N, C-alpha and C positions, 0 to 999 in steps of 0.2 A: 699340471706339472709334467706328466709323462710326455705330452706332445712338445712342451717347451724344452725339456731335456733332449729329446730326439733331435729337434731342430738345431739347437746350439751345438751339441756334440758332433752331429753329422757335418757341420760346417767347419769346425776347428780341428778335428782329429784327422787331418787329411794326409798324414804320412802313410797310414795304411787303412784309413777310414776307421771303422769301429773296432770290434774284436770278435774272436771266435777261432775255429780251427778246421782242419780238413779230415774228412772221413768219407771218401767216395770210392766206388769200384775202380779197380785198376784200369778197366776198359775205357774209362773216361779220359785217360792220359795217353799221349803218344810217346812220351819219353822224358827222362830227367835231363832237360836240355841245358842245364847249367854245367853239365859234365861234358868232357870231350867225346865220350861215348854215351850218347843219350839213352841207349837201350839197357844200360846198366841199372838194375832195379834196386840194388842194395845201397846202403849209405857208404860212400867212398871215403874211407879213412884218409885223413891228411888233406882233404879238399878244403880250399879257401877261395873266396871271391869277395872283393870289395869294389863297389861301384859308387862313384861320386857324380852328382848331377848339379848343374847350374840351376838356380831357381829365379824365375822372372815372372812378370805378369803381362798379359795381353788382353785386349778388348774383345778379340774375336778368335774363334777356332774354325779355320777353313771357311770363312764367310759367315759363320754362325754367331750371332750376337746374343748376349744374355738378356733375359726379359727385363731385369731391373737396372740395366746399365744406365739408362737415361732418367730413371724415376727416383733414384736415390742420391742424396747429397753426400752419402758416406763413401769414402775412398781410402784404400790402404796403399800408401806410397812405399813400395817395397825397396829396401836397400839390397840390391842383388849382390853387392860385394861382401855383405855380412850374413847373407842367407845361404842355406845349403840343404841338400838332401843326400844322405849317405846310407847305403845298405851294406851289410856284411852278412855273408852266408858261409858257414863252415861246419865241418863234421867234428863231433866230440862225443866220446863214450857211446858210439853206436847210433847217435841221433844227429839230425841237422839242427843247427842253431841259426836263427835268422834275426838280425838286429837292424833296426832302422832309426835314424835320427833326422828329424826335420827342424830346422831353425828358420823362423820367419822374422826377420828384423826390419823395422821401418817405422812409419808414422801413420796413425789413424787421422784422417783429415775429414772434418765434418762441421757444418754450420759456422764456418769462419774460424774454427778452432783446430788444434792438433795436439797430439802427444805421442811420444815414442814408446814402442813396445818391442820386446823380443820374446816371441812365443817359441816354446820347445816341446816337441812331442817325440817320445822315445818308446820303442817297442822291443820286446825280446820274446821270441817264440821258439819252442823246441818241438820238433816233429820227426816222424819216421820216414823211411825211404819209400820209393814207389812200390816195392813189393808189399808194403803195408798200407797202400793207398794214401801215402803222405799223411797218415793219421797224426793228429796233434796230441801232445802231452800236456803242455802248459803255455799260456799266453799271458804276458804282462805288459801293460801300457802305462806310462807315466806322462802326465800332461801338466804343462805350466802355460796357460793361455789366458789372454785378455781379449774379450770380445764384446760387441755391442748387443744389447738385449732388444733393440728396436731397429728397424731398417733406416730410419732417419733420426739419429740421435741429435740432441741439441745441447747436451752437456756431458761432462765426464762422468756424472753420476749414473748415466744410462749405459755404462760399461761394467762388466763384471770380470773379476779375476778368478780363474778356476785352477786349483792345484789338486790333482787326484791320481790315485793308483787304481787301475782296473785290472783284475785278475780273473782268468778263467782256467780252471783245472778240469781235466777230462778223464772220465772213466770209460768203461766199455759201452755203457748205454746212456749214462747221465753226465751232465757237466755242472760244476758249481761256479757261479758267476758272482763276483764281489766287487763293489765300488766303494772306495774309501777316500773321503776328503782328507787332504794332507794338512789342512789348517782349519781353524774354527769356522771361518766363513764358508769354506768349501764343504765342511761337514754338515753345516746347516743347509746348504744348497742341495746336497745329496741326501737329505734326511729320509726321503721316501725310499732310498735304496740302502739304508744302513744295515739291513739284514742280508746275508748271503742268499742267493736265489739258486735253487736247483732246477736246471733245464732238463726235463726228462726226455729220453729218446731223441736227443738232439741230432743224432746221425741216422735216423730212420730212413731218410732220403739223402740224395746227394748233398754234400755239405762242404763249404769252403770258408775258411777264416777270412775276416776282413783285413786283418794284419798281414795275412799271407796271400790275399787275393791277387795282387799285382804280380807276385812271384809265381804262383801256381798257374797263372795264365801263360807262362812260358812253356808249360808242359803239353799244351794242345798242339794238334796238327792244324796248321793255318790254311783253312779252306773256307770258301764262302758259304758252305753248308753248316759251319759251326753255329750251334745254338744250344748253350748249356745253361740250364736253370738249376739253382742250388739254394739251400738254406744257409743262414748265418745267424749268429747271436748278436743282437744290437747292443752296443755298449751302454747306452743311456737307460734302457729298460730291462735288459736281460731277456727280451722276447726273441723268438725265432722269426725271421723275416726272409722273404725270397728275393734273390738277385739273379739277373740274367747276363751272361756274356755272349755277345754276338758280333758279327762283322759290322764295321762302320762303313757302309757302302756309299760312295759319293759318285755322282754322274760327272764325268770329266770329258770336256771337248778335246779331241786329239789335235785337230787342226781345222782350218776353214774348209778343207776339202774332204774331211772324213767325219763320219758320224761320231757322236758322243758315245761313251761306254760307261757302265756302272762297275766300279771295282773297289775292293777294299785294300788293294795292293798299291804301294806308293814308294818311290825311291826318295830317301832322306839323306842328304849329305851332311856330315857333321865336321866342321872345320876344327883343326887342331885337337882332335880327339886322341887321347893317350890310352893305348892298350898294351899292358905289360911292358911299359917303359918306352914304347915306340909312339912318337907323336906324328900324326899325319891327318889328312882329310880322308875320312872314311865314308864311302857311299853304301849305306845300308838299304837293302831291298826289304821293305817292311810290310807287315799286315796290320791294318788298323782295326782295333777292337773297341767296342763301347760297353760300359758297365751300366746296367739300368736296374732300377727297382721295378717291381711288378705290381699288378692290381689296378684299381680305379685311378690312383694318382701316380701312375708310373712315370718316371723321368730318368733321363740319362744323368749320371753323376761323375763320369770319368771317360776320357777318350785316350787310348794309348796306342803307340806304334811299336810293334815288336819285330825285331830283326829276324827275317826268314833266311837271309843269306847276305853275303858281303860282295860288293862289286860285281864282277862277271861270273862269280862262282854261284850260279843260280841253283845248282843242286846241293851246294854246301855239304859235300861228301864227308868232310872232316869236321863238321859242326863248328866252323870258325865263328859263326854269328852267335852261337849259344843262346839264341832267342832272347838276346838282351832287350830290355825295355829301353828303346832309344829316346822316346819322347812321350810326355803325358800332359794332358790338359785336365784340370779339375776346377769347376766353378767355385769361387770364393763364397764366403757366407753372404747370404741375401743376393746372390747372383750379381755382384757388382763388377766382377772381372774374373778372368781365368788365371789360376796359378799354374805355371808351366815348368816342368822338369825336363832338362835336356842333358843327355849323356855327355859326360866330360872326361872321366878317367876310369879305367878298369885295371885292376891288378889281381893276380892269383898267387902272389907271394905274401905269405902271412908275416906280419911284423914280429921281430924277435923280442 
């Protein structure tokens, strides 16, 4: 059951992946890059940021195909007009609050059948500023997901609906992890996790939350020497597991007359991107990062492009890029396709 839960939840909770929070040395971070002044270590009162992403699917990531793409009859036909990924980050009562909402609307297609679904994954995480190592206070994830239990389903009975609330509360040394099914079927499914679990000394080593993982990756200095290994609490089991953030280096041929080069830097133009009310084509100079599990069965589970600067402003002296996550590829459940988030709109004006 433990392995089954890990597989299913790792596949569907893809807004922020699993759950957990941050408690690592300040030296691990280069700055609070969502702020205009990234060296500011305290929580900046009044700060607000909302980022909206388009959600699509693709068969490949930079020529990389998924292993099960041609082996599975299962396919999720995404309705990109009804799907979205939205993040909100703001300061409140001396803490940062980070909220994400992923809506995946579309149809599961399999064995000549299909049915419509709308999966929703929401997270809310409160954490401290850089001066306190972005230490987390509390993380809450709510999921409403329908997913297949086998790679090649032949009937609707081989799908399961999960409705659950996953909470992690953090002390100085220990964390309490709770998984609660929000209906009778989900309670039965999570029966092995019905008792809260205490994760002792969760922050003994470097630690980053899965819900905060994509956000905290904005705080690093983007250099090809980046190699950051940390622990996280897995939602499905409450166990500590290790994750690595490293450059995604690809060999790129410059021209027929020049030698190829390996680099994690790439220019990514985004058409009709809206930043604080101004709509234009923005050319982001990005740094590509991959997120990987470690150990015997290590695998990459996300690829993200982070803005290092904008256009010709290669030094980005005024932090115009704010290290936005510009694009992200995540393999869908059973590696049938990539789910892709693409930056669409950014605002720093909080709704009244």
